[in-house]
N, C-alpha and C positions, 0 to 999 in steps of 0.2 A: 222667357226670362231665366228660368232655372237651367235650361239647356245652355244658355250663354254663360251662366256662372260656372257650370261644370266644365265647359270648354275652356273658359279662362283659367280655372284651377288646374286643369290638365296642362295647359300651355305653361303656366307658372311653375308647376312641378317639373315639367321637362326642362325648362330653363334653369331651374335650381340644380337639378341633377347634372345638367351639362356643365354649369359653372363649378359644381363640386368636383366632378370627374376631371375637368380641365385643371383646376387648382391642385388636386392631388398629383396628377401627371406632371404638371410643371414643377411642383416641389420635388418630386422624385428625380426629374432631370437635373434640377439645380443641385441636389445632393450629389448625384453622380458626377457632375461637372466639377464641383468643388474638390472631391476626393481624387478625381483624375488629374486636376491641376496640382494638387498637393503632392501626389506621387511623382509627377513630372519634375517638380521643382526640387525635391529632396529624395532622389533615388537611393543615394548611398547612406542615408541616415536610418539606422536601425530603430531609433526612437520614433521617427515620423512613420516608418513602415508599420510598426506595431500600433501606433495611434490610428492610422488609417484602417488597419485590419480589424481592430477591436471596436472602434466607434462609428464605423461606416453605417451600419444598420440602425442603431438608435438615433443618430443624427438625422437620417432620412425620415424616420418615423416622426420625429419632432417637427421637421419641416412640413411634412404632409398634414399633421394634425393642425399646425398653425394655419396652413393654407386652407384647409377644409373649414376651419372655424371662421376665417375671414370671408370665405365664399358664402357660408350660411348667413353670417351677419349682414352681408351686403344684399342678399336676395330674399331673406325671410324676415318678416317683421317680428319685433320682440314680443308682441302680443299674440302672435300666431299660436294656434293650439299645438301643443307638443314641443314648443321651442324651449321650454325649461328643461325637459328631459334631454333634449339634444345638447344643450349647454352643459348639463351634468355629465353626459357621456364624454364630451370633449375634455372636461376637467379631469375625469378619471384617466382618459387616454394620455393626457399630458403628464399626469403624475406617474403613470406607468412608464412612459417613455423616458422621463427624467430619471426615474429609479434605474432603468436599464442603462442609461448613460453613466450614472454614477458607479454602477457595478462594473461597467466597461473600464472606467478610469481605475477602479481597484485592480482589475485584471492587468491593466497596463502597468501599474505600479509594481505588481508582483513580478511580471515578466522582466521588467527592466532591473529590478532589484536582484533577481536570480541571475540574470546575465552579468550584472556588475559584481556581485559578491560570491555567487555559487558557480559561475562558469558554465551554466547550461547542464548538459547531460553528465551524470556522475557515475563513476565506478567505485567499487569498494576497495579502498586502499588507504594507507596512512596519510597520503598527501591530501586526500579530499575529505578527511574526517570533519574539518571545520566547515567545508563547503556543504556537506550533507546536513550538518546541524543548522546552518543558516537557511538552507532550502526548506527544511522541515518547519522552522519557525516562521519563515515568510509565508509559506503555504497555509499554515494554521491561522496567522493573522488575516490573510486574505479571505479565508472562509468565514472567520468571525465578522470581518467588516461587511462582507456581502450579506450575511445573515442579519446584521443590524440594519443595513440599508433596505433590505426587503421588508423587514418588520416596520421600519419607519414609513416606507412608501405605502404599505398596506394600511397603516394607521392614518396616513394623510388622505388616502382615497376614501376610507370609511368616514372620516370627519367631514367630508363634503356633504354627507347626508345629515340634515338637521336632526332627524330622529335618533341618530346614533348616539349623540351626546346624552340625550335623555335616557336611552336604554342603558348605556354604560354607567351613568350615574346611579340608576336604580339597581343594577346588578352588583356594583362594587360599594354600595353604601354600607352594606352590612360588614362589620369588622370580622365577624365569624367566617363568612364566605371568603373574604380576602385572605384570612390567615390559612384556611384550608387549601386554597389555590396556591398560595406561596409555598406552603409546606410540600405539597405534591410536586411542584416545579423544582424545588430545591433537591428533592430526593431522586428525581428522574432526569428531566431534561437538563437542568442547570448542573446537576451532579456530573453528567456525562460531558458537558461542555467544559467544566472546570478540570475534569480529568484529562480531556484532550489538550487543554492548554498546559497542564502540569507536565505531562509526558513530553510535550514539545519543548518547553523551556527549561526543564530540569536536566535535559541532555541524557535522560535514561535510555531513550531509544530514538533513532533517526531513520529517515527514509534511506533504504539501502543497507541497513544493518542486518547482519546474519544472526538469527536467534534460534533458540530451541525452546518450544513451548507446546504443551499438550502432547509431548512425545514426538513432535514433528520438527524437522529441520527446515528452515525456510529463510526468506529474505523479506524485510519490511518493504512493501510496495507502495502503500498509501496510508497517510495518517489524516483523519478528519476530526471534527470536533466530537463525534459520537462513536466512531468505530475505527478500527485499524485493519487493513488488509495485508495478510502475510502470504506471499507466494511460496508454496511448498516446492520442494525439489522436483516433484513429478508434475509440475505445472498446475496443480490444484491451488485454490485460493481458500485460505482460512480467515474467516471474518470474526473478529473479536471486539467486544465493546471496549471503549477506552478505559473504563473502570477496571477491566481485567489487569491492566498493566500497573495499576496503583494498589491492587489488593493481592495479586498472585505472584510469587517468585517466578522468574524466568531467566534463561541464559542469554546473554548478549556477547557474542564472540568478537565483535568489532567495536566495542565502546571506546577503548583507548587505542589499541593497535589491532591490525588485522593478522599479524603473524601468529601462528599457532603451533603447538606440539601435538603429535598424534602417536598412537601406539598400534603395533601389529603383534598379535599373540599367536604362537604356534605351539602345538603339543607334538613332541618328538620322542623317539626312543631314547633309553638311557645311553645307548652307544653313539648318539649324535655328537659330531665333533664341534665343540663350541667355538674354539679359536678359528678354525677355517670358516665357520659361519660368520664370524665377525669380519673376516677378510672379504668374504663375498658380499656382505652388506655394504662395506666401504666401496667396493667396486660398483655395485648397483647405484649407490647414491652419487658417486662421482660421474657416472654416465648419464644421470638424469638432470634435466634443466628445471625440474619442479622443486628440487631440494635447494633451500636457501643457504645451506652451509652453517647454520647456527648450532644445530644439535643433532647428534645421532648416537645410538648405543644399542647394545644387545646384552642382556643379562638373563640368567636363569632365576625365575621368581618362585618356582615351586617344583617339587619332585614327589608326587604322590600318585597312587593308583597305577604304578608302572609307567608313568610318563614324566618327561621333563617339560615344564612350561617355560617357554622362551618368550621374553617380551622385547620387542624392537621399538625404539623410540626414534622418531624422525621429526623434522620441522619443515614448514613451508611458509610462503609469504601470505597466503590467504586460505580460507576454508576449502575453496574449490581445488586449488593445487594440492592441499594436504590430502584430500580424499583420493585424488588420482595417484598421488605418490604412495599412499598406504596400499592401494590396490596393486600398484606396480611392484612394490617391495614384496608383498605377500606372494604374488605370482612368481616373481623371480626366485625367491628363496625355495618355494616348493619345487619349481622346475630344476633348480640346482641340486637339491637333495635327491630328487628322482634320478638325475643323471649321474651324480658322482657318489652319493652315499645312500643307496636304496635301503640299506639295513637300518638307517636312522629314522625311517618313516614309522609312524605309530603302528604297533602290532600287539596281538595278544600272545602270551606265552602259556602253553599247557604242558605241564610236567607229567610224563607217564610214570606210574609206579613200577618198581621192580617186580619180578615174578614172585619172590618170596613175600614181599610186602603185599602184593595183590592176593596171594593165597591166604596169608594171615588175615587180611582184611575181610576176605570173603568167607572165612571159617572153614577152609579146606586144608587137609594135610598135604604138605608140599611133596612128600614121597609117594603116597598112595593115591593122591588126588581124590581122597574121600573126605567127607565131613569130619572135622577134628573132634566133634563130640560123638561120633558114631561108635557104637560098641561092637 
């Protein structure tokens, strides 16, 4: 008799497993067929394509969880041992899958909003300043929304455990504990989140802005709720907390416009021809496509320590063009001075004393070449 029961239990377990595997496989095939049909019907719709790409996996998971729950309910008695834990597992999986689906809808909304208002990939120029601001704000809202969705999903999953409510009530019943937790959260996590929202919506800094901070020149690559990623000119990444941008001054070269002024300083000899240098500067700028034509100039700003300090001012459409233009002007002016006015290059002058002065300074008699104080 026990052997018959064991054999019957094994057969029942095998049948349940087969039903469960078949239901999951059928749900996966159904999900695949639905999205295949959806893409066939609307191939040219960017919205449908994004919807299919972002929601394909969470919808399949939801269908498989539903199918598995139906299969278990049809083959396993409600009073069977362990049935309660299985139902609990299905509830948690369903909550997790629904949370995943809502997060996917959030990503879909972000992608369509960026495509509609920000125009996709962005470059740093005056024309896309508004687009970069919109992209920064939409991305920040998406991250905040996903964080809220995950927190709510986690809370919903925990609330499926009857004991969780009692534990939570016991932990937060004390007003003192609650005030301490709220204070710590406000100073750390919430402070960073609010700082991230502040810098995103105050338009102080946007994705793609050129900034100078911590002595480094770079471009804002990513803004999250808790930190900002800055791509340095040599491809390094500088990671700064969002609170840094609300407490520390920094330079933003592209907040209003991207066009900039730059200077090139040269130390030359007093004999350097200033007017021909101005003419050569005009020639160099006219031949360069990096100069935007707004501003140029060459002035002598100082004359000390045996040198003339010449400052050249140029302008360009953006920071990258300005850096290259300054390098080109510096190289061109030095090469021109070497070729046409080599005497204008910096040099030290040493004045040799006359024979009489040298003799007098050394204490020698200039006629007898003997010491002047000798008797």
